C-alpha positions as CSV (number, residue, x, y, z in Angstrom):
1,M,-163.7,8.9,-90.2
2,T,-162.8,11.6,-87.7
3,T,-165.2,14.5,-87.1
4,L,-163.7,18.0,-86.7
5,R,-165.1,19.8,-83.7
6,K,-163.3,23.1,-84.0
7,P,-163.6,25.5,-87.0
8,L,-160.7,25.3,-89.4
9,T,-158.3,28.2,-89.5
10,A,-157.7,29.9,-92.9
11,G,-154.3,28.1,-93.2
12,A,-155.8,24.7,-92.4
13,T,-158.6,25.3,-94.8
14,L,-156.1,26.1,-97.6
15,V,-154.2,22.9,-96.9
16,L,-157.3,20.9,-96.8
17,V,-158.6,22.4,-100.1
18,S,-155.1,21.8,-101.7
19,L,-155.2,18.1,-100.7
20,L,-158.6,17.6,-101.9
21,A,-157.8,19.3,-105.2
22,A,-154.7,17.2,-105.7
23,G,-156.5,14.0,-104.8
24,C,-155.0,10.9,-103.4
25,T,-155.1,8.5,-106.4
26,D,-152.2,6.1,-105.5
27,G,-152.7,4.3,-108.8
28,A,-156.5,4.4,-108.7
29,T,-158.4,5.5,-111.7
30,P,-160.4,8.7,-111.0
31,S,-164.1,8.5,-111.7
32,G,-165.0,9.8,-115.1
33,T,-161.6,8.6,-116.6
34,P,-161.9,5.8,-119.1
35,S,-160.5,2.5,-117.9
36,A,-158.0,0.4,-119.9
37,S,-160.8,-1.9,-121.0
38,A,-163.0,0.9,-122.1
39,T,-160.3,2.5,-124.3
40,G,-158.6,-0.7,-125.4
41,K,-155.3,0.8,-124.3
42,P,-153.2,-1.0,-121.6
43,T,-152.4,0.6,-118.3
44,A,-148.8,0.6,-117.0
45,T,-149.1,-2.9,-115.6
46,Q,-151.7,-4.5,-117.8
47,S,-151.7,-5.8,-121.4
48,P,-154.6,-5.1,-123.7
49,Q,-156.1,-8.4,-122.7
50,G,-156.0,-7.2,-119.0
51,E,-153.1,-9.4,-118.1
52,S,-150.7,-8.1,-115.4
53,E,-146.9,-7.9,-115.8
54,E,-146.7,-10.7,-113.2
55,D,-148.9,-13.0,-115.4
56,Q,-147.0,-12.0,-118.5
57,G,-143.8,-12.8,-116.8
58,K,-145.1,-16.2,-115.7
59,R,-146.2,-17.0,-119.2
60,A,-142.9,-15.9,-120.8
61,K,-140.9,-18.1,-118.3
62,A,-143.2,-21.0,-118.9
63,A,-142.7,-20.8,-122.7
64,L,-139.0,-21.5,-122.3
65,E,-137.6,-24.9,-121.7
66,I,-136.6,-24.0,-118.2
67,V,-133.4,-25.6,-117.1
68,S,-132.8,-25.6,-113.4
69,P,-129.8,-23.5,-112.2
70,D,-128.6,-26.8,-110.6
71,E,-128.2,-28.5,-114.0
72,P,-124.7,-28.4,-115.5
73,E,-125.9,-26.9,-118.9
74,F,-127.5,-23.9,-117.2
75,V,-125.6,-20.7,-117.7
76,E,-127.8,-17.7,-117.1
77,S,-131.4,-16.5,-117.2
78,G,-133.6,-13.5,-116.6
79,L,-136.9,-11.8,-116.8
80,E,-137.3,-8.1,-117.7
81,R,-139.9,-5.6,-118.9
82,V,-139.9,-5.1,-122.6
83,R,-139.5,-1.3,-122.1
84,D,-136.3,-2.0,-120.0
85,G,-134.9,-4.5,-122.4
86,V,-132.0,-7.0,-121.7
87,H,-128.5,-5.7,-121.9
88,S,-126.1,-8.4,-120.7
89,L,-122.5,-9.5,-121.1
90,S,-122.7,-13.2,-120.3
91,P,-119.6,-15.1,-119.3
92,L,-119.1,-18.3,-121.4
93,K,-116.4,-20.9,-121.9
94,K,-114.5,-19.9,-125.1
95,G,-115.1,-22.3,-128.0
96,K,-118.2,-24.1,-126.6
97,A,-121.7,-24.1,-128.1
98,Y,-124.6,-22.4,-126.4
99,K,-128.3,-21.7,-127.1
100,L,-130.1,-18.4,-126.2
101,S,-133.8,-18.8,-125.8
102,V,-136.1,-15.7,-125.7
103,A,-139.9,-15.6,-125.1
104,C,-141.8,-12.3,-125.1
105,V,-145.4,-12.0,-123.9
106,G,-147.3,-8.8,-124.6
107,T,-147.8,-6.7,-127.7
108,G,-145.5,-5.8,-130.6
109,A,-142.0,-7.3,-131.0
110,V,-138.5,-7.1,-129.6
111,K,-135.2,-7.0,-131.4
112,V,-132.6,-9.6,-130.3
113,V,-128.9,-8.9,-131.1
114,I,-126.3,-11.5,-130.1
115,A,-122.6,-10.5,-130.5
116,D,-121.9,-9.9,-134.2
117,K,-124.9,-11.8,-135.5
118,P,-127.6,-10.1,-137.5
119,P,-130.6,-8.8,-135.4
120,Q,-133.6,-11.1,-135.0
121,S,-137.1,-9.9,-134.5
122,V,-139.2,-11.8,-132.0
123,P,-142.9,-11.1,-131.7
124,C,-144.4,-10.8,-128.2
125,D,-146.8,-13.6,-128.8
126,G,-145.5,-16.0,-126.1
127,V,-143.8,-18.3,-128.7
128,P,-140.1,-18.9,-127.8
129,A,-137.3,-18.2,-130.2
130,G,-133.9,-19.7,-130.0
131,R,-130.5,-19.0,-131.4
132,R,-127.3,-21.2,-131.3
133,V,-124.0,-19.7,-130.7
134,E,-121.2,-21.9,-132.0
135,N,-117.5,-21.3,-131.0
136,A,-118.5,-18.9,-128.2
137,P,-116.4,-16.0,-127.1
138,T,-115.5,-15.7,-123.4
139,Q,-118.2,-13.0,-123.0
140,L,-121.3,-12.9,-125.1
141,P,-123.0,-9.5,-125.5
142,I,-126.8,-9.8,-125.6
143,D,-129.0,-6.8,-126.4
144,I,-132.8,-7.2,-126.5
145,S,-134.8,-4.0,-127.1
146,A,-138.4,-3.1,-127.7
147,A,-139.6,-2.3,-131.2
148,A,-141.8,0.8,-131.4
149,G,-144.9,0.4,-129.3
150,A,-144.0,-3.0,-127.8
151,T,-145.0,-3.8,-124.2
152,G,-144.9,-6.9,-122.0
153,M,-142.3,-9.1,-120.4
154,I,-139.2,-10.9,-121.8
155,A,-137.9,-14.2,-120.4
156,W,-134.5,-15.4,-121.6
157,Q,-132.0,-18.1,-120.8
158,I,-128.6,-19.4,-121.9
159,I,-127.7,-23.1,-121.8
160,S,-124.7,-25.0,-123.1
161,V,-125.4,-27.5,-125.8
162,P,-123.4,-30.3,-127.3
163,S,-121.2,-29.1,-130.2
């Protein structure tokens, strides 16, 4: 810590007081503010169980039958925050069969809409859900959005399957 040797000018004092009043939190929780564990509410990067988004993402990806991008059946995959959702127009080979797998880790549920199929609710409990697409179009619209209050991470992948 540096020690000031000269008295501060009025302008410098005002700047210093302003900086001290504003604080320098950079993501830290100020003392006297309840933490996520004390209130039971998650912070921006933690679930109610104290799990980080990175950990949630790892769990979501691990829940899926991960197919390597080098495998011929692999088409596409991704990992997104629940609040951001998934909005993709995936290129497919017309007429082939595919499977979309989704795993959500966190709280609440997400709504999965594939092309013209009815919406499917998937809870954010880490259990994967899959949906077959028979006689695929050349581009498959996928829309995954958070239900009210949902948080966490979504892993998804598309693979080709035998017809």
